N, C-alpha and C positions, 0 to 999 in steps of 0.2 A: 608774666607768666599763667595770671589767672585767664587773662584774655586767650591764651594758646590753649590753656585746657577747655575752656568752654567752647573753642572752636572744633572742637575734634567730633569726628561723628559717632553718635552714640552706640554703643555695643550691644545687639540683641541675641538674647540667648536661642541657640538651634540655626544661626544664620553663621555660623563660622567661615564654611566654603564659599559663602557670597562674599562675605569679608575680606577673604583673602583673594579672591578669583581677581584676575586684571581688569580692567576696564576693556569695554570692547573697543578690539584693535582696530576694527575695521572703521568704525564711527571717529576713533581718534586718529584715525589716518598713519596709525605704526605699525601695519601690518609686516613691516620687512624686520623688526625690533624683535632681538633676543626674548624679550618677553612674552611674545606672541607666536615664537617658533612652533609649540605643541597645538596650536590652535591652526595654523597652517599645515601641518602634517594631518591633521585630522578632516581638514576641509579637502585635501587631496584625495584623500582616501575615500571619502564621500564620492566625489567626482569620478575616480576609479571604478566605484562599485556600480555607481550610475552607467557608465560607458558599458563596462563589462556587461551589465545586464540588459542595456541595449544590443549590444552584438550577438548575446546569447539568442535575446528573443527576435533577433535578423535572421540569424543562423538558424534556429528552429524552425522559423518563418519558410527560409530558405529550402532546409531538409525536409519539411514536411511539402513544400510546392515540389520539390525533387521526386519526394517519394511517388507524391501524387502522381506527377507526369511520368515517373516510371512504370505506376502501376497502371496508368492510362494506356503506355506505349504498350507494355506486356498484354492488358488486352486487347487492344487494337490489332495485336499478331494473329490472335483468335487461335483456335486447336491447331497443332502440331500436324503435318503432312505424315500420313504414315504408310504413304505407297502403295495405297489401296488403288489410285487411279491411275497408275503407272502404266504403259504399253509394254507387255511383256512378248517377246518372242513365241511365237507358237510352237509346240513340241510335241513329237510322236516318239515316246518311248516303248521298251520290248515291257515283258512282265515284270522285269526285275528294277525298271525305271533307267535303266540304260537309254542314251539317246539314239534312236533311228534316225531321224531325219528334223533339223530346227528349221523353221522360217524366221525370217529377218521380221524386225517390227514393221508398221507403215512407215517409219521415220528410216529405213535401213539400218536399223542400229541390232546387236546382236545382245540382247540381254535376256540371259537365262536365269531362272530362278533356283538359288542354291540355298541348302541347310548345311550346319554344322556337321550333319551326320554323312554329310555327302562329299565331304573335304578330308582329306589325310589328317590325322592329329598333329602331324609333324608341323603342319603348316601354321597352326595356332599358336606353337609352342615358339617357332619365330614371329609370327606376327603380333603376339601380346610383350615380347620382350623387347621389339624394336620399336612398337607405335604405342602400347600402352600399356604399363606393367600392372597398373593397379584397377584395371577395366572391372574386374569381378568385384571390387569392393565400392567405387566412387559412383556417384548418383548423376553422372553426366557430364560433371566438371573434375578434373583432377586440379585441385588447388596448389597442390605442390609443383606440378609440371608446370604451372602458368606462373608461379613465382619465380622460379628458374630461368623462365623462358624470359621474363622481364627484366631480371636482373643479367642475365647475359646480352640482353639486348643493348640497358643500359652500359654496360662494361665495355662491350665491344664496340657499339654502334651498328649492329649488323644483327639479323637472326642469325641465332646459332643452333637454337633447338626450337621445334615447336611445343606449343601448350595443349594443342588439340588432342583430344581423346578421342578414340573410336566413334562414339556416341556424338560428340561435336562434327566429326567428319559425315556420318551419317546424315545430320542435320543440313549439312553444306550441300551432299548430292542430292538430298529431296527438296531444297530450295537453291538451286545452283544462283549466284549472283557474281556479274565479272567486278565487281569495284572490291576492294581492301581496305577496309576501314575498321575504326573503333564500333562505328554501329554494326557493322556487318559482324564484328566478333563478338559484340554482345547479343546480335541477335543469334548466333549460333549459339551460345553458352545458354540463352532462354529455352530455345527448341529442346537442346540436350536434354536439360531438365523434363521438359516435357517430355519428352520420348521415353526417359525412363520410368516417368510416371505411368505412360500410358502403355507400355511393352516392356515383356522380359529382355532378360539378355541374350537368350537366344534368338529372339526376334531380331533384336538390335544389331545381332552379329550376322542375320541372315540377310538383313537389308545389305549391309556393308558387302556381302561375298555377292551380292546380286548387282550392287550399283556401282562397285570400284573401277574407275577408268583403267583401262590397258593399253590404251592407244587406238586411233583411228574409230572405227564403230565399234569396239568390243567393251562390253561393260560385263563386269562380273568373273569371277573366277572361274567357272565353266566357260563361258565364251573364251576366255583367255586361255586357258589351257588347253581346250580342243584346237585353237587357232596358231598358238606358238608351240605346244607340245604335243598335239596330236592324239591326246587322250581325255578322259575324265580326270577331274582333282582327285578321284579316290585313294590313289596308290601314287606319293610324289617320291622321288629321291631327294636327297637334302638341298642338292643346287637348284634344282628346278623349285622347290618350296621356298627358296630364298629369294629367287627371281621374280615370282609371284607375288612377295612382300613388298620388293622395291620399288616394282614397275608404277603400282599407282601414285608414286609421291610425285612423280613428274612423268607420265605416261608417255608425253607426245616426243620428248628429248628422250628417254630410254627404250623407244620403241627398237625391239632386235632385229626387226627386217630393215632399217633405216641407220641406226646406230648401234649397231652389236658391242662396240668395245664400249660406249658409256653404260649400256644394258650390263654387260661384263663387270666394270668397275661397281656400278649400284648392287650389283647382286652379292659380289665380295666384299662391302661393307657390311651389308647386314650379316655375311658370315663372319666379319672380324668382329662385330659387336658380340657375336653369340661366343664368340671364343674368349674375348675378353669378362665377360659375366660369367664362364666356365658352363655356360649350358650345354656344349658340345665337346666332345673332345676333339685336341688338336688335330690327330691323325684324319677323322673325319671331315673336318673343315677342308685339310688339303686336298682330301678325294673329292670334297665336293667343289672346289674351285676349279680341277682340272675337268671338270664335265664341260661339255661345249655347249654354248649358247647358241639357241638357233636364229639363223639369219632371212628367215622367211616364214610368212603365214603358211598354214596347211587348210587344205579344202575341210570346210564344214562335213558332217557325216552326212551320208546319201544312202542309208540301208532301206531297203523294202519302198523305193521311192512310189511305185503305184498303190499300192496300200496307204501311205503317208497321204497322197494327194487324194484318194476317194475317203478317207476319214476326214481331213479338214474341209474338203469341199461338202460332205453332209452335214459338219456342225462348225462352221467358220467363227462362232462366238467363242466356242471352246479353245482355250489356250494349253491345256494338258489332255493328250490324247493316249489312254493306256492300251497296249495292246498283246496279246496272247505270244506274240513271236519271241522268239530267243535271239538274240543277236549275235551270237558266236556261231548260231547253227546258219543264221541268215548269210554270214558273211562268208561261209566255207558253202553253200552253194551256191552264192550268186558267183564267187570264182569260179567254180565247177563250170556253170552255164556258159560263162564269158570264155572260158578257155577252151572248153570243146567245139561252140561255135567258132571261135578263131580258126579253130583245125579245119572245120567243115566247110567254111568259105566265109564271103563278106556279106552274103545276105541272107544266110541261115540263122534263126533265132531258136532261142530254147527258153521254155517254162518249167518251172518246179515247183510243186504243193507238196508239202508234208503237215500231216494233221497227228495227232493224238485222237484214235478213233474210239477210244472210251467215253470222250466228253466233246468230241467234234472241234476242239481249240488248233487253230492253226499256227504251228510253230515256227515256218516258215515260208515264204510265197516269193518267188522268182518270177516276175511277168514277162521280162526279157532279158536278152542275153547282156544288154548295154542301154540302159534308160537315155543318153545323149547319143545314141548312135541312129541318126535320121534314117541311113541306109537300111537299117535291120527294123525300123519302125517302133523303136525302142521304147517309145511312150505307149504304145498301147500293150495293154493287159493280156498276154494270150492265155492267161489262167481263166480268163472270163470270156474269151471269144470262142464262138461257135463253127466247130469245124467238124467234118466227117470221121466217125470214131475208130474206121476199120472194124478189126475182129474184136475189139473190146469189148462189145457186150456179148459173145456169146457165151459167157460164165453164166451170166444172169437167164438167157434161153436155156442152158443146159439144167439151171437151178431150178426153173419152173418144172421141167422135165422130170428132175429127181422128185420134187413136191407132189406132182400129178401121179408119182407113183407109176408111169409107164415105163421108164429108163432105169439105171442103175448104173454107177461109174463103172462095173464089169458087162454091162450089158451090150450086147454085138450089134454094130450097125455096118451097113453097107457104104462103102463108100465108091459110087460110080455114077456115071451120067444118069442125070433125072432131067425133066423137063415139068415146068408147073406153066401151062399155057404156052406163051411165048415167052416165059422166063427159064432158062436153063443155066443155074448156077454150076460154076467149075472152080475147082482148088487153085491157089496162088500159084503154085507152079506149074498149073495145066496139066498134072497127073493124078492119077488116084490110087489108093492104097488098098482097095478091096474091103474086106470083111477086118474092122477094128473094133476095140471096144469103146464105149464112150469116153472112160478115161484119156485114151490114146487120141480120139478125136479131137476132143479139148484141147490136148497138151502140145499136139501139133497142129490147132488150128486148124482143120479141115472143115472147109465151106459147105461140102456137099452134105455131110451128117447134121451140122449146125441148121442149115434150113429145113432138113427133114422134120426135125425137131420142132422148128419153129411153127412149120405147119401146122403140125400136130396142137401145140400150146394154142397157138392162134395169135398171128400180129396184133390184133386189137388188146388182146388179155393182155399180152405182153408190155405193148405201151401202155396200159393203163396202171399194170403192177409199178413200170419203172417210175410213173408218175405218183402214184400212190407213195414210193419210198423218197419222192423230194426229188428225183430227176426229170430233168426237161429233154425231152426228145423233140427236136426241131425239123418239121417236114416243111416242103415247098408248100405255098398257100395252095388249098383245094385238093391235097392229095392225102389219102389215107394211108395209115398204116398197111405196109405189104411185106413179104418175104425178104424183099431184098434189105429192109432194116438191120437184119442178122448180120449182114456183110458191111456195114457201114453206110447204107442207103438214107441215111439221117442226118442229123447236127445234134453236137452235145458240147459243153463246155468241160476243160479240164477238172474244174472246181466240182461239177455234178459228178464226172466219173469219180474221183477220188473218194466224193461222199458214197456213194454204191458200194465202191469196192470196201469202205470203212464199214459197211453194213452186213458184208459177207465177213469180215473181222468180228465182227459183233455178233455174229451168230444169228443174222437175218434181221435184224432191226437198224434202222437208218435215223442218224440225227442231225439236224442242221451244221453246219460248218460255222464258227465264229471265231473273231480275230480282235475283238474288241473286249475292253473291261472295264467296269466301271466301279463305284466304291459298294455295290451290290454283288459284285463278281461277273462272271461270262454273259455277256450280250450276243445273241440271244441266248437265254437259259437254256440248258439241255431238256427235252421235254421226256416226261414219264415213260420208261423201257414201252416198248410195244405199240406205241402209239403212230410210227411208220413203219409199216412191216413190209420188207422186200421178200423174204423167203422164210419158210419155217426151217427151224435150227438144224436140224437134220441136213436139209438140202442146203443149207449152205455151208455145212460142216463139208459135206462131201465136193462141194467146190472148191473149199480150199485145201483140202487134201489132193485133188486132183493136180490142182495150180501148183502147188508146193514141189510136184514131181517133175514138174514141166522145164526141157533142157536149157541150162542156165547159159548166157551169152561167154563167147571165148576168154579163157582165164579168170573165171568167176565160178565159185565154188557154188552147187547145187545144193537142194534140200533145205533150205533155211527161209527163204523167201517164197510165198506164194504171189505169183505174178502172171502179168497175160500181155502181149504185145500185140499191136495193130498197125496196118499201114493202109490208110485210103486208097482209094482209086485216083490212079495216075502219080501215084507217089508225093502227093502232096502233104499228108501229114504223117508221121512216124510217131507211134504211144507207146508207152511201159507202165502200166500201173501194178504195184505190187503190195503186199503187206505182211507183217509179223504178229506178232500176239499183242502189241501196243501199239503201233505206228503204221498209217499207210503215205505211200508217195506217190506221186504221179509224175509222170515226164512227157513233155510234147517237143517237136521237134519238127521245124519245116520253116517255111517262108510266109512272114505276115501277110505277105499279098497273095496267096494260094496259089501260086506258080509252081509248076511242078517242080521235082528233084530228082532226075534219073536215079537208079540205084539206091533212094532213102527207104529203107525199110525199119520197119520197130525193132527186131530181133537185132537187127547188124548196127543200129545207130542211138536207137533210145534204150535199148535194154541195158546195155554196159554204164549208161549214164545213172540208171536205176539203182545197179548194183552198185555203182560207186557213191550215190547217194547215201546208200544206207549204211555202206562203210563209213562213211564221213561224219554220221552221227556222233562219234564218239563214246557211242555203247553198245553194250552184246547187244546182238539179236534175240528177241522174245519169242518163247516155245507158241506155236498156237494153241488154242484151246482144245481140251480131249474133246473126244466125240460124244456127242449129246445122248440121251437114252433115245432108243429106238433106231440108231445106225445099225445096218445091217453090214456084217462083213463075211464076204462069201466069195468065193471065185465062181466065174461065169457057169459052170457046170453044176456049181449047187444052188443058184439062184433058181427062185419059183420060175417053173417053167415060162409063163409071160414073161418073166425078166430077162430071160436068157436070150433071146432075140426081140430087137424093134422091129417091128412092120410099120410102115408110115402110112398115115391113114386109118380110117375105120372101117375095114372089110366087112362087106355085108355077110350075113348069114346064109347058109346054104339055104336052096327049096324056098319055101314059102315063109321061112321064120322072119318074125321083125325082126330089126339090129338089138342088140344089145342096150338095154337103159336101166337106170337105177331109178325106180318109181317112188319109193320114199327111203329115206328122205330128199326133199328138194333142195336143187341147188339153191345156197343163201338161205336156207332156213334155220330157224332157233329152235332147239330140241330140248326139252326137259327130259335129263336120264331119270328110268325109273329103276328104283332099287328095292329087294325084298330086305327083311331085318337080316343082319347080317351077311348080305350078300352084295358083291361088288355090282358097280349101277351098269347097265344093259343098255343096246342100244338096237332096235330092230332095223333090218335092212332089207327092201323089199325090191327084187329085180323083174325084169320083163324080156324077152327075147333072149339071143346068146343060142351058142350051139355048144352041146357038151359040157362038161363039168364047168363050173363059173368059179373062179376067185376072187373073194372078198378079200380086199388090203385096207388097212385103215395106216394112213401116214406111211405108204409105201410097204407096209409089214404085213405076209399073208396071216388073215385071222379066220377064214375060215373057207371051205370047200363044197359048193351046192352040185348037186347031178340030178337029182329029179326036183327037188324042192326049189321055190321061189323066193323063199324067206330066210333069212339066217339072222343070229343073234350075236352078235359082237359086245367085246367088253374093251371100252377106249381106256385109255390113261385118266381121265379125268376131264372136268369142265374145259373148256376153251374151243380154240379153232380147229376142225379136225377134217382130213382130207380123207374122202373114201371111194373107193377105185375098183373097179369089177372086170375081168377081163375072160375072156371065153377060151375054148382051144384053137379057134381060128386066129386068135389075136386080136380079136374087136375090144373096146375097153369104151366105158365111160366114168365119168368123176364129177363129184359134187364136191363142193365145200359146205360145210356146216357149223354152228356155233352150239355148243352144248351147254348146258346150264344145269 
């Protein structure tokens, strides 16, 4: 007993746990025993934690490596393409942005820029409901749509619905790739997020509207709407909007010109989706499904082709050319020219030019009857061709006579055979009217009175005044201006004639024609008033007042349009130019090759087209401006004696008296007006020669009569240009133009 007690291990205070702990099971080789079970569990837990830590560390390393690789991959993609380097179709548009003529890209594609404002709002209601319901909220990627698409793919084994947003589709259009892979989809997602950060929603939508494929070489909704529907997408029916939503999903398979039945089914699926969503009423859906689907492509717009070609040639780097033209009026006048030319014969062409004479803006320009007709030389712009003007220059001859003060609309002239050396002018019908008023002579377009007035005005002065107003009279090389100019013996363009007649409507001032708009406005900008002088206001108003009474063509109402016709020698050109209080229109008819057309005259051929053009403006005729200050209203017998009858040339005074002449002020002088306190400014006029009483006129109005004295004092209306004219009892006259300061 004692030996057993002594053999026990001594118990030490504070070591009870160690005394009760089992021996080391691994050293004892009893690890599987019940006594060692707890130790085994703890060891297993330690090994599990060590393994988990290794896995977590490895996972973190892989994740970090993946994130780093992804970051490097995203960085390697670079900045997103924003479409700034795309080749767009060149577009020539009217003043409202309507396309006149587009041009394909160098690759032969129709890619027209579009914005949200240029498309019918109904289209967007269908587009968002069908393609991207959360377009306004997401940041480029719709996670809900992507998740739904993934679940449907896993459940059905095929793609049931796509998860691409409109932004992702834009990314695909900006960076097209043939392969379809996970990497490609991830690239689209990254690009979509980048696009959302770089652009606004409207800018992204604009890229989709401009780049979405619509079959063949059509890109964007504008090109598609023009080609499939024949109109701009500003106003669409429900069926048309649904068709334009459906086509980009499979543009080649659904092309209406190849597979109209497939296009119809795709359109109807869009409509069914709208019906299921309750976006559109069922009755409207049925009406939309009943709409026909186009079965062929329509031609692109081809309005004002001459203007379009000229603008594009002048600035080929520009992609948008804005003009002052009005597309609806251009359509109307092009149709008018084509219809009338067809009725006149296969070789006849017609040019029409309409302008707003207050600003010089060209509203419509028809350069030929048919641009594509080679027999009519349709690609030649006859508004810019130099042709013989016939009698269309006569209003400016009489206008200078009115301005110089030796003739008035009621002045009598002799229409009788005359001869100027070897030149003997004759009237068009080879008859003579005898004594007529200047008004009647101009309205009936009598040749002899016009030549008599031109001889008094002076051909050189007449040509210089036309050039001063911006018109260009083309004479044969080496030939000086002569009396034949008044009857068409010169060359002029329709554009210059319209500009000059617009100067009459503006009461004597001419401005350049312009048909181009830029961000700053009209190009070229209208110059300040009075910079291009044609006639003084009274003379210009006299001409307009005479021309508004010209006999109208058959079946047309008179007294509304001031107009003049003309026929060139040999029936080669027929003209009619007219104006109301707002617009001026010119018409030319003839053969572009200059061959004669027997029987073609201005009054019978061009004038009816002119009146029809005014009627097709769709706006009421505007009255001419009222008479300016200084206009003289009087019958022939009530006019001052020198104005009652016109006597050609300056008749010499009787006996040894020198010819009548204004000594002071000299022609072209600048004179300072003298005025006493409280009195109006006066101007002294000194004359020499003449026979009997001499009448002094200021701007055509009698102001003084000299019997014995040779000096008169007249009171002009104020500073500016003044025409002083003196005439004696024999009809001799002299005239000067001075500037008063």
